[in-house]
A tleap script that builds the chain and sets N, CA, C and O, in Angstrom:
source leaprc.protein.ff14SB
mol = sequence {
  NMET LYS LEU GLU THR ILE GLY SER TYR LYS
  PHE SER PHE ALA ASP HIE HIE GLY PRO PRO
  LYS VAL ASN PHE TRP GLN ASP PRO MET SER
  PRO SER LYS TRP LYS GLU GLU HIE VAL SER
  LEU GLY CYS ALA VAL CYS TYR ARG LEU PHE
  ASN TRP LEU GLY SER ALA PHE CLEU
}
set mol.1.N position { -20.316 -8.361 -28.405 }
set mol.1.CA position { -19.507 -9.066 -26.959 }
set mol.1.C position { -20.009 -9.888 -26.081 }
set mol.1.O position { -21.093 -9.471 -25.672 }
set mol.2.N position { -19.652 -10.985 -25.564 }
set mol.2.CA position { -20.402 -11.613 -24.322 }
set mol.2.C position { -19.766 -10.978 -23.220 }
set mol.2.O position { -18.638 -10.496 -23.323 }
set mol.3.N position { -20.501 -10.951 -22.060 }
set mol.3.CA position { -20.498 -10.094 -20.656 }
set mol.3.C position { -19.063 -10.885 -20.311 }
set mol.3.O position { -18.283 -10.157 -19.698 }
set mol.4.N position { -18.721 -11.804 -20.496 }
set mol.4.CA position { -17.513 -12.271 -19.985 }
set mol.4.C position { -16.550 -11.846 -20.780 }
set mol.4.O position { -15.595 -11.442 -20.116 }
set mol.5.N position { -16.406 -11.772 -21.821 }
set mol.5.CA position { -15.362 -11.347 -22.622 }
set mol.5.C position { -15.122 -9.877 -22.153 }
set mol.5.O position { -13.967 -9.548 -21.883 }
set mol.6.N position { -16.043 -9.053 -22.049 }
set mol.6.CA position { -15.743 -7.522 -21.645 }
set mol.6.C position { -15.349 -7.256 -20.538 }
set mol.6.O position { -14.713 -6.224 -20.327 }
set mol.7.N position { -15.746 -8.443 -19.251 }
set mol.7.CA position { -15.323 -8.487 -17.694 }
set mol.7.C position { -13.984 -8.566 -17.483 }
set mol.7.O position { -13.245 -7.894 -16.763 }
set mol.8.N position { -13.660 -9.979 -18.609 }
set mol.8.CA position { -11.960 -10.398 -18.402 }
set mol.8.C position { -11.045 -9.282 -19.274 }
set mol.8.O position { -9.857 -9.081 -19.021 }
set mol.9.N position { -11.763 -8.611 -20.304 }
set mol.9.CA position { -10.832 -7.756 -21.074 }
set mol.9.C position { -10.339 -6.236 -19.844 }
set mol.9.O position { -9.279 -5.661 -19.599 }
set mol.10.N position { -11.770 -6.091 -19.353 }
set mol.10.CA position { -11.534 -5.117 -18.388 }
set mol.10.C position { -10.516 -5.039 -17.177 }
set mol.10.O position { -10.018 -4.044 -16.650 }
set mol.11.N position { -10.365 -6.305 -16.912 }
set mol.11.CA position { -9.711 -6.531 -15.413 }
set mol.11.C position { -8.062 -6.904 -16.141 }
set mol.11.O position { -6.996 -6.941 -15.528 }
set mol.12.N position { -8.274 -7.133 -17.513 }
set mol.12.CA position { -6.345 -7.446 -17.597 }
set mol.12.C position { -5.655 -6.016 -17.262 }
set mol.12.O position { -4.501 -5.925 -16.843 }
set mol.13.N position { -6.414 -5.036 -17.475 }
set mol.13.CA position { -5.357 -3.963 -17.186 }
set mol.13.C position { -5.083 -3.778 -15.734 }
set mol.13.O position { -4.230 -2.936 -15.453 }
set mol.14.N position { -5.775 -4.547 -14.583 }
set mol.14.CA position { -5.497 -4.436 -13.574 }
set mol.14.C position { -4.108 -5.452 -12.902 }
set mol.14.O position { -3.692 -5.402 -11.744 }
set mol.15.N position { -3.546 -6.416 -14.117 }
set mol.15.CA position { -2.580 -6.969 -13.473 }
set mol.15.C position { -1.167 -6.160 -13.503 }
set mol.15.O position { -0.613 -5.525 -14.400 }
set mol.16.N position { -0.828 -6.431 -12.213 }
set mol.16.CA position { 0.761 -5.982 -11.730 }
set mol.16.C position { 1.936 -6.428 -12.338 }
set mol.16.O position { 2.284 -7.601 -12.476 }
set mol.17.N position { 2.502 -5.462 -12.679 }
set mol.17.CA position { 4.133 -6.047 -13.389 }
set mol.17.C position { 5.031 -5.682 -12.033 }
set mol.17.O position { 4.839 -4.802 -11.194 }
set mol.18.N position { 5.847 -6.461 -12.109 }
set mol.18.CA position { 6.948 -6.218 -10.897 }
set mol.18.C position { 6.569 -7.134 -9.735 }
set mol.18.O position { 5.617 -7.911 -9.676 }
set mol.19.N position { 7.731 -6.823 -8.607 }
set mol.19.CA position { 7.349 -7.970 -7.475 }
set mol.19.C position { 5.809 -7.688 -7.070 }
set mol.19.O position { 5.034 -6.763 -7.313 }
set mol.20.N position { 5.690 -9.123 -6.208 }
set mol.20.CA position { 4.064 -8.953 -5.715 }
set mol.20.C position { 4.407 -8.291 -4.550 }
set mol.20.O position { 5.566 -8.476 -4.177 }
set mol.21.N position { 3.647 -7.503 -3.816 }
set mol.21.CA position { 3.424 -6.921 -2.882 }
set mol.21.C position { 3.311 -7.438 -1.419 }
set mol.21.O position { 2.415 -8.272 -1.286 }
set mol.22.N position { 3.865 -7.200 -0.522 }
set mol.22.CA position { 3.776 -7.782 0.827 }
set mol.22.C position { 3.199 -7.182 1.861 }
set mol.22.O position { 3.139 -5.955 1.784 }
set mol.23.N position { 2.594 -7.881 3.156 }
set mol.23.CA position { 2.249 -7.186 4.338 }
set mol.23.C position { 3.563 -6.513 4.689 }
set mol.23.O position { 4.562 -6.723 4.002 }
set mol.24.N position { 3.590 -5.552 5.948 }
set mol.24.CA position { 4.631 -4.839 6.163 }
set mol.24.C position { 5.436 -5.385 7.131 }
set mol.24.O position { 6.617 -5.094 7.323 }
set mol.25.N position { 4.622 -6.367 7.878 }
set mol.25.CA position { 5.205 -7.171 8.817 }
set mol.25.C position { 5.849 -8.516 8.182 }
set mol.25.O position { 6.643 -9.095 8.924 }
set mol.26.N position { 5.644 -9.014 7.073 }
set mol.26.CA position { 6.279 -9.863 6.439 }
set mol.26.C position { 8.061 -9.493 6.101 }
set mol.26.O position { 8.919 -10.374 6.157 }
set mol.27.N position { 8.387 -7.929 5.729 }
set mol.27.CA position { 9.238 -7.507 5.470 }
set mol.27.C position { 9.132 -6.003 5.875 }
set mol.27.O position { 8.710 -5.075 5.185 }
set mol.28.N position { 9.552 -5.979 6.994 }
set mol.28.CA position { 9.396 -4.737 7.637 }
set mol.28.C position { 10.612 -3.789 7.220 }
set mol.28.O position { 10.407 -2.601 7.473 }
set mol.29.N position { 11.742 -4.067 6.676 }
set mol.29.CA position { 12.754 -3.120 6.126 }
set mol.29.C position { 12.805 -2.777 4.476 }
set mol.29.O position { 13.661 -2.203 3.802 }
set mol.30.N position { 11.685 -3.300 4.172 }
set mol.30.CA position { 11.582 -3.044 2.700 }
set mol.30.C position { 10.059 -1.879 2.468 }
set mol.30.O position { 8.929 -2.322 2.262 }
set mol.31.N position { 10.275 -0.903 2.531 }
set mol.31.CA position { 8.719 -0.239 2.386 }
set mol.31.C position { 8.580 -0.277 0.719 }
set mol.31.O position { 7.447 -0.091 0.274 }
set mol.32.N position { 9.236 -0.416 0.150 }
set mol.32.CA position { 9.163 -0.482 -1.289 }
set mol.32.C position { 8.311 -1.632 -1.949 }
set mol.32.O position { 7.865 -1.594 -3.096 }
set mol.33.N position { 8.137 -2.767 -0.955 }
set mol.33.CA position { 7.309 -3.960 -1.281 }
set mol.33.C position { 5.975 -4.132 -0.786 }
set mol.33.O position { 5.078 -4.890 -1.154 }
set mol.34.N position { 6.042 -3.020 0.389 }
set mol.34.CA position { 4.109 -3.015 1.102 }
set mol.34.C position { 3.258 -2.409 0.136 }
set mol.34.O position { 3.334 -1.568 -0.760 }
set mol.35.N position { 2.118 -3.427 0.852 }
set mol.35.CA position { 0.971 -3.095 0.009 }
set mol.35.C position { 0.694 -1.768 -0.104 }
set mol.35.O position { 1.176 -1.267 0.912 }
set mol.36.N position { 0.070 -0.704 -0.922 }
set mol.36.CA position { -0.237 0.353 -0.815 }
set mol.36.C position { -1.187 0.725 0.472 }
set mol.36.O position { -1.040 1.870 0.899 }
set mol.37.N position { -1.924 0.081 0.986 }
set mol.37.CA position { -2.818 0.618 2.482 }
set mol.37.C position { -1.416 0.583 3.337 }
set mol.37.O position { -0.992 1.684 3.686 }
set mol.38.N position { -0.771 -0.402 3.652 }
set mol.38.CA position { -0.124 -0.354 4.589 }
set mol.38.C position { 0.949 0.747 4.597 }
set mol.38.O position { 1.353 1.075 5.712 }
set mol.39.N position { 1.603 1.522 3.263 }
set mol.39.CA position { 2.296 2.249 3.063 }
set mol.39.C position { 1.592 3.786 3.838 }
set mol.39.O position { 2.159 4.649 4.509 }
set mol.40.N position { 0.144 3.656 3.403 }
set mol.40.CA position { -0.385 4.785 3.742 }
set mol.40.C position { -0.592 4.760 5.442 }
set mol.40.O position { -0.219 5.718 6.118 }
set mol.41.N position { -1.185 3.637 6.012 }
set mol.41.CA position { -1.220 3.673 7.433 }
set mol.41.C position { 0.416 3.736 8.189 }
set mol.41.O position { 0.614 4.290 9.270 }
set mol.42.N position { 1.345 3.147 7.486 }
set mol.42.CA position { 2.591 3.879 8.244 }
set mol.42.C position { 2.789 5.344 8.255 }
set mol.42.O position { 3.392 5.821 9.216 }
set mol.43.N position { 2.319 6.202 7.219 }
set mol.43.CA position { 2.682 7.216 6.780 }
set mol.43.C position { 2.158 8.178 8.013 }
set mol.43.O position { 2.809 9.095 8.513 }
set mol.44.N position { 0.710 7.720 8.423 }
set mol.44.CA position { -0.363 8.251 9.252 }
set mol.44.C position { 0.175 7.964 10.170 }
set mol.44.O position { 0.059 8.801 11.066 }
set mol.45.N position { 0.842 6.992 10.442 }
set mol.45.CA position { 1.304 6.651 12.343 }
set mol.45.C position { 2.807 7.485 12.546 }
set mol.45.O position { 3.321 7.998 13.540 }
set mol.46.N position { 3.144 7.393 11.461 }
set mol.46.CA position { 4.554 8.488 11.751 }
set mol.46.C position { 4.485 10.056 11.921 }
set mol.46.O position { 5.264 10.724 12.601 }
set mol.47.N position { 3.388 10.537 11.167 }
set mol.47.CA position { 2.951 11.948 11.053 }
set mol.47.C position { 2.015 12.411 12.493 }
set mol.47.O position { 2.059 13.496 13.071 }
set mol.48.N position { 1.149 11.169 12.847 }
set mol.48.CA position { 0.925 11.306 14.411 }
set mol.48.C position { 1.917 11.364 15.192 }
set mol.48.O position { 2.191 12.469 15.659 }
set mol.49.N position { 2.812 10.091 15.592 }
set mol.49.CA position { 3.689 10.420 16.390 }
set mol.49.C position { 4.476 11.422 16.166 }
set mol.49.O position { 4.821 11.895 17.249 }
set mol.50.N position { 4.987 12.050 15.180 }
set mol.50.CA position { 5.759 13.463 15.024 }
set mol.50.C position { 5.147 14.193 15.697 }
set mol.50.O position { 5.525 14.686 16.760 }
set mol.51.N position { 4.048 14.364 15.115 }
set mol.51.CA position { 3.485 15.738 16.163 }
set mol.51.C position { 3.105 15.447 17.426 }
set mol.51.O position { 3.410 16.302 18.257 }
set mol.52.N position { 2.506 14.456 17.831 }
set mol.52.CA position { 2.666 14.472 19.424 }
set mol.52.C position { 3.696 14.690 20.261 }
set mol.52.O position { 3.605 15.270 21.343 }
set mol.53.N position { 5.125 14.034 19.572 }
set mol.53.CA position { 6.420 14.171 20.054 }
set mol.53.C position { 6.634 15.871 19.944 }
set mol.53.O position { 7.047 16.312 21.017 }
set mol.54.N position { 6.493 16.675 19.145 }
set mol.54.CA position { 6.765 17.651 18.908 }
set mol.54.C position { 6.048 18.568 20.071 }
set mol.54.O position { 6.580 19.304 20.901 }
set mol.55.N position { 4.471 18.234 19.817 }
set mol.55.CA position { 3.629 18.803 20.836 }
set mol.55.C position { 4.228 18.505 22.517 }
set mol.55.O position { 3.907 19.233 23.456 }
set mol.56.N position { 4.815 17.732 22.605 }
set mol.56.CA position { 4.952 17.063 24.005 }
set mol.56.C position { 6.486 17.441 24.652 }
set mol.56.O position { 6.859 17.488 25.824 }
set mol.57.N position { 7.221 17.693 23.357 }
set mol.57.CA position { 8.533 18.366 23.872 }
set mol.57.C position { 8.868 19.735 23.815 }
set mol.57.O position { 9.991 20.096 24.166 }
set mol.58.N position { 7.851 20.700 23.331 }
set mol.58.CA position { 8.052 21.937 22.627 }
set mol.58.C position { 7.632 23.029 23.539 }
set mol.58.O position { 7.705 24.202 23.172 }
savepdb mol mol.pdb
quit
C-alpha cells in the first residue's frame, strides 16, 4: 500500500455525520450544534459562575 492510500483510509473514519458544528456565538440558543470545545468552555464557565455565586451569597 502506498502512504497516500493509508493516510486517506485513516482519515476517512473522521468524517462526521449529521449537521455541521458551529461556533456558539453563531447559534447561541442551540447547544447541540456547538463545537465540542465550545461546549466544554461553556460548562467550565457555568461551573465557575455557580461556584462564585454560591460562595458570594451563602
